BALOBA-1460 file (C-alpha; in Angstrom, 3 decimals):
// residues 286
<rec num="1" residu="m" x="78.616" y="-19.282" z="-26.751"/>
<rec num="2" residu="a" x="75.408" y="-20.879" z="-26.062"/>
<rec num="3" residu="p" x="75.436" y="-24.674" z="-26.321"/>
<rec num="4" residu="k" x="73.935" y="-26.198" z="-29.247"/>
<rec num="5" residu="r" x="70.430" y="-28.380" z="-28.911"/>
<rec num="6" residu="s" x="70.065" y="-29.346" z="-32.608"/>
<rec num="7" residu="y" x="72.241" y="-30.248" z="-35.701"/>
<rec num="8" residu="l" x="70.186" y="-30.198" z="-39.153"/>
<rec num="9" residu="f" x="71.493" y="-32.383" z="-41.648"/>
<rec num="10" residu="v" x="70.704" y="-31.026" z="-45.441"/>
<rec num="11" residu="p" x="71.966" y="-32.274" z="-48.397"/>
<rec num="12" residu="a" x="74.287" y="-30.085" z="-50.713"/>
<rec num="13" residu="v" x="71.733" y="-30.587" z="-53.528"/>
<rec num="14" residu="s" x="70.944" y="-27.202" z="-53.991"/>
<rec num="15" residu="e" x="71.356" y="-23.402" z="-52.557"/>
<rec num="16" residu="k" x="67.701" y="-23.123" z="-51.882"/>
<rec num="17" residu="i" x="67.793" y="-25.807" z="-49.770"/>
<rec num="18" residu="m" x="70.594" y="-25.123" z="-47.715"/>
<rec num="19" residu="g" x="69.303" y="-21.514" z="-47.605"/>
<rec num="20" residu="k" x="66.008" y="-23.002" z="-45.835"/>
<rec num="21" residu="a" x="68.038" y="-24.690" z="-43.566"/>
<rec num="22" residu="l" x="70.025" y="-21.728" z="-42.122"/>
<rec num="23" residu="s" x="66.935" y="-19.814" z="-41.874"/>
<rec num="24" residu="s" x="65.300" y="-22.694" z="-39.617"/>
<rec num="25" residu="a" x="65.312" y="-22.473" z="-35.832"/>
<rec num="26" residu="a" x="68.326" y="-25.106" z="-35.883"/>
<rec num="27" residu="d" x="71.426" y="-24.327" z="-33.707"/>
<rec num="28" residu="s" x="73.766" y="-25.406" z="-35.957"/>
<rec num="29" residu="v" x="73.670" y="-27.234" z="-39.744"/>
<rec num="30" residu="i" x="75.347" y="-29.606" z="-41.133"/>
<rec num="31" residu="f" x="75.399" y="-29.839" z="-45.153"/>
<rec num="32" residu="d" x="75.667" y="-33.360" z="-46.252"/>
<rec num="33" residu="l" x="78.206" y="-34.776" z="-49.141"/>
<rec num="34" residu="e" x="77.623" y="-38.049" z="-47.895"/>
<rec num="35" residu="d" x="74.624" y="-40.265" z="-47.753"/>
<rec num="36" residu="a" x="72.324" y="-37.798" z="-49.655"/>
<rec num="37" residu="v" x="74.299" y="-37.446" z="-52.710"/>
<rec num="38" residu="a" x="74.657" y="-39.714" z="-55.212"/>
<rec num="39" residu="i" x="78.133" y="-40.661" z="-55.963"/>
<rec num="40" residu="n" x="78.085" y="-39.156" z="-59.545"/>
<rec num="41" residu="e" x="76.914" y="-35.639" z="-57.694"/>
<rec num="42" residu="k" x="79.817" y="-35.966" z="-54.940"/>
<rec num="43" residu="e" x="82.118" y="-33.281" z="-56.729"/>
<rec num="44" residu="i" x="79.378" y="-31.039" z="-57.788"/>
<rec num="45" residu="a" x="77.940" y="-31.183" z="-54.292"/>
<rec num="46" residu="r" x="81.379" y="-30.209" z="-52.935"/>
<rec num="47" residu="e" x="81.756" y="-27.109" z="-55.255"/>
<rec num="48" residu="r" x="77.885" y="-26.478" z="-54.494"/>
<rec num="49" residu="a" x="78.550" y="-26.261" z="-50.708"/>
<rec num="50" residu="k" x="82.077" y="-24.304" z="-50.609"/>
<rec num="51" residu="n" x="80.529" y="-21.749" z="-53.084"/>
<rec num="52" residu="y" x="77.356" y="-21.235" z="-50.894"/>
<rec num="53" residu="l" x="79.178" y="-20.352" z="-47.491"/>
<rec num="54" residu="l" x="81.959" y="-18.470" z="-49.389"/>
<rec num="55" residu="n" x="79.037" y="-16.340" z="-51.034"/>
<rec num="56" residu="y" x="76.864" y="-16.580" z="-48.383"/>
<rec num="57" residu="p" x="78.516" y="-16.582" z="-45.120"/>
<rec num="58" residu="a" x="76.079" y="-18.315" z="-42.229"/>
<rec num="59" residu="e" x="75.077" y="-16.328" z="-38.382"/>
<rec num="60" residu="k" x="74.907" y="-20.113" z="-37.148"/>
<rec num="61" residu="d" x="78.014" y="-22.642" z="-37.446"/>
<rec num="62" residu="v" x="78.151" y="-25.137" z="-40.553"/>
<rec num="63" residu="y" x="79.527" y="-28.458" z="-40.572"/>
<rec num="64" residu="i" x="80.103" y="-30.712" z="-43.556"/>
<rec num="65" residu="r" x="79.881" y="-34.383" z="-43.447"/>
<rec num="66" residu="i" x="82.548" y="-35.610" z="-45.724"/>
<rec num="67" residu="n" x="82.779" y="-39.130" z="-46.904"/>
<rec num="68" residu="d" x="84.140" y="-41.825" z="-44.956"/>
<rec num="69" residu="f" x="87.696" y="-42.525" z="-44.728"/>
<rec num="70" residu="t" x="87.956" y="-45.972" z="-47.305"/>
<rec num="71" residu="t" x="86.647" y="-43.690" z="-50.050"/>
<rec num="72" residu="v" x="88.472" y="-41.155" z="-52.258"/>
<rec num="73" residu="y" x="86.199" y="-38.171" z="-51.694"/>
<rec num="74" residu="w" x="87.280" y="-37.417" z="-48.008"/>
<rec num="75" residu="r" x="90.505" y="-35.327" z="-48.430"/>
<rec num="76" residu="k" x="88.982" y="-32.917" z="-50.718"/>
<rec num="77" residu="d" x="85.657" y="-32.980" z="-48.549"/>
<rec num="78" residu="i" x="87.839" y="-31.486" z="-45.717"/>
<rec num="79" residu="e" x="89.385" y="-29.093" z="-47.908"/>
<rec num="80" residu="c" x="86.146" y="-28.007" z="-49.026"/>
<rec num="81" residu="a" x="84.927" y="-27.510" z="-45.360"/>
<rec num="82" residu="v" x="87.935" y="-25.830" z="-44.727"/>
<rec num="83" residu="e" x="88.474" y="-23.036" z="-47.303"/>
<rec num="84" residu="s" x="84.742" y="-22.542" z="-47.301"/>
<rec num="85" residu="g" x="84.870" y="-20.946" z="-43.469"/>
<rec num="86" residu="a" x="82.724" y="-24.139" z="-41.835"/>
<rec num="87" residu="k" x="82.589" y="-24.654" z="-38.457"/>
<rec num="88" residu="g" x="84.022" y="-28.039" z="-38.646"/>
<rec num="89" residu="i" x="83.582" y="-31.850" z="-40.251"/>
<rec num="90" residu="i" x="81.313" y="-34.893" z="-39.143"/>
<rec num="91" residu="v" x="83.174" y="-38.196" z="-39.642"/>
<rec num="92" residu="p" x="80.830" y="-40.819" z="-40.868"/>
<rec num="93" residu="k" x="81.730" y="-44.550" z="-39.899"/>
<rec num="94" residu="a" x="84.563" y="-43.641" z="-36.985"/>
<rec num="95" residu="e" x="85.901" y="-46.582" z="-35.894"/>
<rec num="96" residu="s" x="89.246" y="-45.830" z="-34.776"/>
<rec num="97" residu="g" x="91.774" y="-43.512" z="-33.108"/>
<rec num="98" residu="s" x="94.552" y="-44.421" z="-35.366"/>
<rec num="99" residu="n" x="92.047" y="-43.068" z="-38.849"/>
<rec num="100" residu="m" x="90.919" y="-40.073" z="-36.521"/>
<rec num="101" residu="k" x="94.502" y="-39.060" z="-35.990"/>
<rec num="102" residu="v" x="95.037" y="-39.050" z="-39.473"/>
<rec num="103" residu="i" x="92.124" y="-36.766" z="-40.085"/>
<rec num="104" residu="c" x="92.758" y="-34.442" z="-37.560"/>
<rec num="105" residu="q" x="96.588" y="-34.251" z="-38.330"/>
<rec num="106" residu="t" x="94.987" y="-33.457" z="-42.142"/>
<rec num="107" residu="v" x="92.569" y="-30.622" z="-41.018"/>
<rec num="108" residu="l" x="95.510" y="-29.165" z="-39.335"/>
<rec num="109" residu="e" x="97.838" y="-29.192" z="-42.057"/>
<rec num="110" residu="l" x="94.742" y="-27.501" z="-44.464"/>
<rec num="111" residu="l" x="94.241" y="-24.948" z="-41.841"/>
<rec num="112" residu="e" x="97.643" y="-23.561" z="-41.543"/>
<rec num="113" residu="r" x="97.613" y="-23.725" z="-45.445"/>
<rec num="114" residu="a" x="94.756" y="-21.627" z="-45.585"/>
<rec num="115" residu="g" x="95.390" y="-19.254" z="-42.684"/>
<rec num="116" residu="r" x="92.540" y="-20.435" z="-40.144"/>
<rec num="117" residu="k" x="95.558" y="-21.875" z="-37.691"/>
<rec num="118" residu="g" x="93.783" y="-19.958" z="-34.541"/>
<rec num="119" residu="d" x="90.831" y="-21.257" z="-35.343"/>
<rec num="120" residu="h" x="88.822" y="-23.166" z="-32.901"/>
<rec num="121" residu="f" x="87.801" y="-26.043" z="-35.844"/>
<rec num="122" residu="e" x="85.716" y="-29.155" z="-34.806"/>
<rec num="123" residu="v" x="85.966" y="-32.598" z="-35.866"/>
<rec num="124" residu="l" x="83.074" y="-34.664" z="-34.952"/>
<rec num="125" residu="p" x="83.396" y="-38.569" z="-35.252"/>
<rec num="126" residu="l" x="79.940" y="-40.489" z="-36.126"/>
<rec num="127" residu="i" x="79.809" y="-43.644" z="-33.832"/>
<rec num="128" residu="e" x="77.813" y="-45.419" z="-36.170"/>
<rec num="129" residu="t" x="79.022" y="-49.161" z="-36.215"/>
<rec num="130" residu="a" x="79.636" y="-51.825" z="-33.618"/>
<rec num="131" residu="s" x="83.559" y="-50.826" z="-33.993"/>
<rec num="132" residu="g" x="82.966" y="-47.465" z="-33.188"/>
<rec num="133" residu="v" x="80.909" y="-47.768" z="-30.074"/>
<rec num="134" residu="h" x="83.564" y="-50.599" z="-29.183"/>
<rec num="135" residu="f" x="86.836" y="-48.273" z="-29.428"/>
<rec num="136" residu="a" x="84.030" y="-44.914" z="-28.311"/>
<rec num="137" residu="y" x="86.519" y="-44.179" z="-25.655"/>
<rec num="138" residu="e" x="89.602" y="-44.234" z="-28.236"/>
<rec num="139" residu="i" x="88.153" y="-42.218" z="-31.008"/>
<rec num="140" residu="a" x="86.679" y="-39.378" z="-28.351"/>
<rec num="141" residu="n" x="90.707" y="-39.316" z="-26.800"/>
<rec num="142" residu="s" x="92.180" y="-39.317" z="-30.295"/>
<rec num="143" residu="h" x="92.842" y="-35.645" z="-31.057"/>
<rec num="144" residu="s" x="92.249" y="-31.930" z="-29.466"/>
<rec num="145" residu="l" x="90.051" y="-31.155" z="-32.408"/>
<rec num="146" residu="v" x="87.488" y="-33.838" z="-31.210"/>
<rec num="147" residu="p" x="85.075" y="-31.930" z="-28.778"/>
<rec num="148" residu="r" x="82.236" y="-34.883" z="-28.387"/>
<rec num="149" residu="l" x="80.920" y="-37.631" z="-30.148"/>
<rec num="150" residu="v" x="77.693" y="-37.872" z="-32.535"/>
<rec num="151" residu="f" x="75.672" y="-41.277" z="-32.320"/>
<rec num="152" residu="g" x="74.299" y="-42.797" z="-35.940"/>
<rec num="153" residu="s" x="71.590" y="-44.845" z="-35.020"/>
<rec num="154" residu="i" x="70.145" y="-46.030" z="-37.740"/>
<rec num="155" residu="d" x="73.676" y="-47.436" z="-39.605"/>
<rec num="156" residu="y" x="74.767" y="-48.889" z="-36.139"/>
<rec num="157" residu="s" x="71.348" y="-51.179" z="-36.067"/>
<rec num="158" residu="l" x="71.957" y="-52.164" z="-39.667"/>
<rec num="159" residu="d" x="75.332" y="-53.329" z="-38.439"/>
<rec num="160" residu="i" x="74.567" y="-55.069" z="-35.633"/>
<rec num="161" residu="d" x="71.597" y="-56.519" z="-37.472"/>
<rec num="162" residu="c" x="69.044" y="-55.329" z="-34.816"/>
<rec num="163" residu="e" x="65.725" y="-54.150" z="-34.851"/>
<rec num="164" residu="l" x="65.026" y="-50.146" z="-34.404"/>
<rec num="165" residu="t" x="61.818" y="-49.970" z="-31.987"/>
<rec num="166" residu="d" x="59.292" y="-47.462" z="-30.436"/>
<rec num="167" residu="g" x="60.748" y="-48.218" z="-26.651"/>
<rec num="168" residu="g" x="64.572" y="-48.211" z="-27.999"/>
<rec num="169" residu="e" x="65.623" y="-50.643" z="-26.038"/>
<rec num="170" residu="e" x="68.016" y="-52.363" z="-28.497"/>
<rec num="171" residu="l" x="69.941" y="-48.818" z="-28.340"/>
<rec num="172" residu="y" x="70.457" y="-48.349" z="-24.615"/>
<rec num="173" residu="f" x="73.632" y="-50.521" z="-24.643"/>
<rec num="174" residu="a" x="75.179" y="-48.239" z="-27.261"/>
<rec num="175" residu="r" x="73.840" y="-44.861" z="-25.973"/>
<rec num="176" residu="s" x="75.363" y="-45.537" z="-22.492"/>
<rec num="177" residu="q" x="78.391" y="-46.704" z="-24.043"/>
<rec num="178" residu="i" x="79.271" y="-43.276" z="-26.025"/>
<rec num="179" residu="v" x="77.879" y="-41.363" z="-22.922"/>
<rec num="180" residu="n" x="80.747" y="-42.951" z="-20.669"/>
<rec num="181" residu="a" x="83.637" y="-42.772" z="-23.285"/>
<rec num="182" residu="s" x="82.825" y="-39.018" z="-23.585"/>
<rec num="183" residu="r" x="83.174" y="-38.321" z="-20.073"/>
<rec num="184" residu="a" x="86.226" y="-40.723" z="-19.291"/>
<rec num="185" residu="a" x="87.804" y="-38.864" z="-22.009"/>
<rec num="186" residu="g" x="87.009" y="-35.482" z="-21.111"/>
<rec num="187" residu="v" x="85.026" y="-34.935" z="-24.123"/>
<rec num="188" residu="g" x="81.625" y="-32.845" z="-24.481"/>
<rec num="189" residu="s" x="78.183" y="-34.536" z="-23.789"/>
<rec num="190" residu="p" x="77.632" y="-36.531" z="-27.461"/>
<rec num="191" residu="v" x="74.503" y="-35.533" z="-29.670"/>
<rec num="192" residu="d" x="72.214" y="-38.141" z="-30.284"/>
<rec num="193" residu="a" x="71.190" y="-39.559" z="-33.543"/>
<rec num="194" residu="v" x="68.246" y="-38.657" z="-36.021"/>
<rec num="195" residu="y" x="64.709" y="-39.539" z="-35.708"/>
<rec num="196" residu="p" x="63.814" y="-40.899" z="-39.007"/>
<rec num="197" residu="d" x="59.758" y="-40.713" z="-39.118"/>
<rec num="198" residu="l" x="58.925" y="-37.105" z="-39.793"/>
<rec num="199" residu="s" x="55.119" y="-37.929" z="-38.892"/>
<rec num="200" residu="n" x="55.641" y="-39.146" z="-35.582"/>
<rec num="201" residu="e" x="56.384" y="-35.711" z="-33.451"/>
<rec num="202" residu="e" x="55.667" y="-37.510" z="-30.349"/>
<rec num="203" residu="g" x="57.703" y="-40.501" z="-31.254"/>
<rec num="204" residu="l" x="60.754" y="-38.147" z="-31.871"/>
<rec num="205" residu="y" x="59.755" y="-36.349" z="-28.121"/>
<rec num="206" residu="r" x="59.955" y="-39.382" z="-26.416"/>
<rec num="207" residu="e" x="63.266" y="-40.851" z="-28.066"/>
<rec num="208" residu="a" x="64.889" y="-37.499" z="-27.254"/>
<rec num="209" residu="v" x="63.875" y="-37.674" z="-23.383"/>
<rec num="210" residu="r" x="65.481" y="-41.031" z="-23.120"/>
<rec num="211" residu="a" x="68.552" y="-39.841" z="-24.819"/>
<rec num="212" residu="r" x="68.662" y="-36.637" z="-22.545"/>
<rec num="213" residu="i" x="68.415" y="-39.207" z="-19.526"/>
<rec num="214" residu="s" x="70.979" y="-41.326" z="-20.777"/>
<rec num="215" residu="g" x="73.402" y="-38.005" z="-21.021"/>
<rec num="216" residu="f" x="73.181" y="-36.350" z="-24.348"/>
<rec num="217" residu="k" x="72.533" y="-32.690" z="-24.347"/>
<rec num="218" residu="s" x="71.615" y="-32.195" z="-28.247"/>
<rec num="219" residu="k" x="70.282" y="-33.869" z="-31.007"/>
<rec num="220" residu="l" x="70.620" y="-34.704" z="-34.670"/>
<rec num="221" residu="s" x="67.318" y="-34.109" z="-37.247"/>
<rec num="222" residu="i" x="66.440" y="-34.121" z="-40.720"/>
<rec num="223" residu="h" x="63.750" y="-31.855" z="-41.018"/>
<rec num="224" residu="p" x="63.063" y="-28.214" z="-39.541"/>
<rec num="225" residu="k" x="59.807" y="-29.571" z="-38.529"/>
<rec num="226" residu="q" x="61.843" y="-31.605" z="-35.906"/>
<rec num="227" residu="i" x="63.430" y="-28.807" z="-34.366"/>
<rec num="228" residu="n" x="60.825" y="-27.708" z="-31.832"/>
<rec num="229" residu="a" x="60.240" y="-31.057" z="-29.978"/>
<rec num="230" residu="i" x="64.090" y="-31.371" z="-29.922"/>
<rec num="231" residu="h" x="64.434" y="-27.863" z="-28.045"/>
<rec num="232" residu="q" x="61.852" y="-28.591" z="-25.917"/>
<rec num="233" residu="v" x="64.003" y="-31.455" z="-24.540"/>
<rec num="234" residu="f" x="67.171" y="-30.071" z="-24.427"/>
<rec num="235" residu="t" x="66.268" y="-26.615" z="-23.502"/>
<rec num="236" residu="p" x="66.007" y="-26.642" z="-19.143"/>
<rec num="237" residu="d" x="62.679" y="-25.088" z="-18.264"/>
<rec num="238" residu="e" x="62.725" y="-21.772" z="-15.832"/>
<rec num="239" residu="k" x="62.164" y="-23.612" z="-12.630"/>
<rec num="240" residu="a" x="65.229" y="-25.515" z="-13.019"/>
<rec num="241" residu="l" x="67.162" y="-22.664" z="-14.269"/>
<rec num="242" residu="k" x="66.110" y="-20.645" z="-11.428"/>
<rec num="243" residu="e" x="67.091" y="-23.853" z="-8.819"/>
<rec num="244" residu="a" x="70.763" y="-23.818" z="-10.429"/>
<rec num="245" residu="r" x="71.096" y="-20.117" z="-10.051"/>
<rec num="246" residu="e" x="70.049" y="-20.227" z="-6.253"/>
<rec num="247" residu="i" x="72.637" y="-23.313" z="-5.982"/>
<rec num="248" residu="v" x="75.338" y="-21.381" z="-7.846"/>
<rec num="249" residu="e" x="74.829" y="-18.313" z="-6.113"/>
<rec num="250" residu="a" x="74.734" y="-19.834" z="-2.381"/>
<rec num="251" residu="f" x="77.722" y="-22.044" z="-3.184"/>
<rec num="252" residu="e" x="80.163" y="-19.438" z="-4.303"/>
<rec num="253" residu="e" x="79.240" y="-17.379" z="-1.078"/>
<rec num="254" residu="a" x="79.549" y="-20.318" z="0.787"/>
<rec num="255" residu="e" x="83.101" y="-20.785" z="-0.645"/>
<rec num="256" residu="l" x="84.331" y="-17.366" z="-0.092"/>
<rec num="257" residu="n" x="83.298" y="-18.341" z="3.535"/>
<rec num="258" residu="g" x="85.452" y="-21.226" z="3.464"/>
<rec num="259" residu="s" x="82.888" y="-24.002" z="2.805"/>
<rec num="260" residu="a" x="82.557" y="-26.312" z="-0.221"/>
<rec num="261" residu="s" x="79.272" y="-28.300" z="1.216"/>
<rec num="262" residu="i" x="76.246" y="-26.382" z="2.131"/>
<rec num="263" residu="s" x="72.861" y="-27.122" z="1.807"/>
<rec num="264" residu="v" x="70.227" y="-25.870" z="-0.913"/>
<rec num="265" residu="r" x="66.482" y="-26.224" z="-0.953"/>
<rec num="266" residu="n" x="67.319" y="-29.023" z="1.450"/>
<rec num="267" residu="k" x="69.188" y="-30.863" z="-0.509"/>
<rec num="268" residu="l" x="73.618" y="-31.492" z="-0.270"/>
<rec num="269" residu="v" x="75.230" y="-29.077" z="-2.814"/>
<rec num="270" residu="d" x="79.217" y="-29.698" z="-3.273"/>
<rec num="271" residu="y" x="81.574" y="-29.136" z="-5.982"/>
<rec num="272" residu="p" x="79.697" y="-31.598" z="-8.833"/>
<rec num="273" residu="v" x="76.576" y="-30.395" z="-7.509"/>
<rec num="274" residu="y" x="77.826" y="-27.128" z="-8.208"/>
<rec num="275" residu="k" x="79.482" y="-27.687" z="-11.293"/>
<rec num="276" residu="k" x="76.576" y="-29.055" z="-13.370"/>
<rec num="277" residu="a" x="74.005" y="-26.468" z="-11.890"/>
<rec num="278" residu="k" x="76.990" y="-24.098" z="-13.218"/>
<rec num="279" residu="g" x="76.519" y="-25.793" z="-16.589"/>
<rec num="280" residu="l" x="72.592" y="-25.777" z="-16.683"/>
<rec num="281" residu="l" x="72.783" y="-21.413" z="-16.565"/>
<rec num="282" residu="n" x="74.990" y="-21.803" z="-20.092"/>
<rec num="283" residu="y" x="71.412" y="-22.226" z="-21.680"/>
<rec num="284" residu="s" x="69.993" y="-19.236" z="-19.661"/>
<rec num="285" residu="c" x="71.397" y="-17.257" z="-22.737"/>
<rec num="286" residu="l" x="68.949" y="-19.219" z="-25.671"/>
C-alpha cells in the first residue's frame, strides 16, 4: 500500500461535503464527529457518517474522529467506525496509555462482534495537550492497533498557553518529542498538525517542510486546496528516488557477495542507509 501523505478533515454535516472530500486528491479522509459538530448534532452526524460509508463505500481510507474519552459519545462513535467499514479512528486528547488500552480493547470487541476481527483497523492517537506530549511514548506503545501518532498543534498551543508563530519555534519541542517517542515505541512516523490559514499556501509549505525535516512523513489538512502543497513536500522528487534505487540495488548485490558496507556516489552505505533508501522507494508507486 502506498504511504499516506495527507489526511483531510471533513465535518460529517452533509453527504455533499463528505463526497467532495472523498473525490479530492487527499490520500485519506477523516470524517469528524468532534470539534466540527455541535453537541445537539452529535448523534445525527454519527448516523450520517455511518450511512454514507455503508451506501457509498470509499476507494480511499476513511477514518472517524471520535469524541474524546471523557464524553458520553466515544463508544458509539467507535461503533459507527467499525460498523461502517472505516479504516480506523482518530482519538482526540490522547493523554495516557491506560486510556488508549481501554479504547483499543473496545475496538477489538466491536470488530469481533461485527465480523471484522482480521481487519487491519487503525487507532490513531491525537497528541494535543502537554500531558499527551509528555506521555507520547506510553501512548504510542499502548497497543498493537496504534500504528502512528498524530500531532494537534492548535489545542496544544492553547493547553500550554503559547502563541503560534510563522517560524514555529514554539512547536519544536513537541514535534521532536512525538517523533522520538514514535521511533522508540517502534511505530510509524507521525502525522503533523493542520495549518489553519487557508489563504497562506506559502506558510503551509514552510510549515510542512519544518515537519518533514523533524521526522514527520504526512500532514493533516482542513481543505482540499491544501493537498497540493502537502504532497509537494512529502513526496520525494525523482532525483532522490533515483539515488535511493541505486543504493538499494548496489547494497543488495553487495550483500549477496557477503558485504554490508559499501560506497555509492562516494557515500558510505550500510544497513541503516539501505533501510532508509528502501523506505523511500515506497513513494515510487504514488
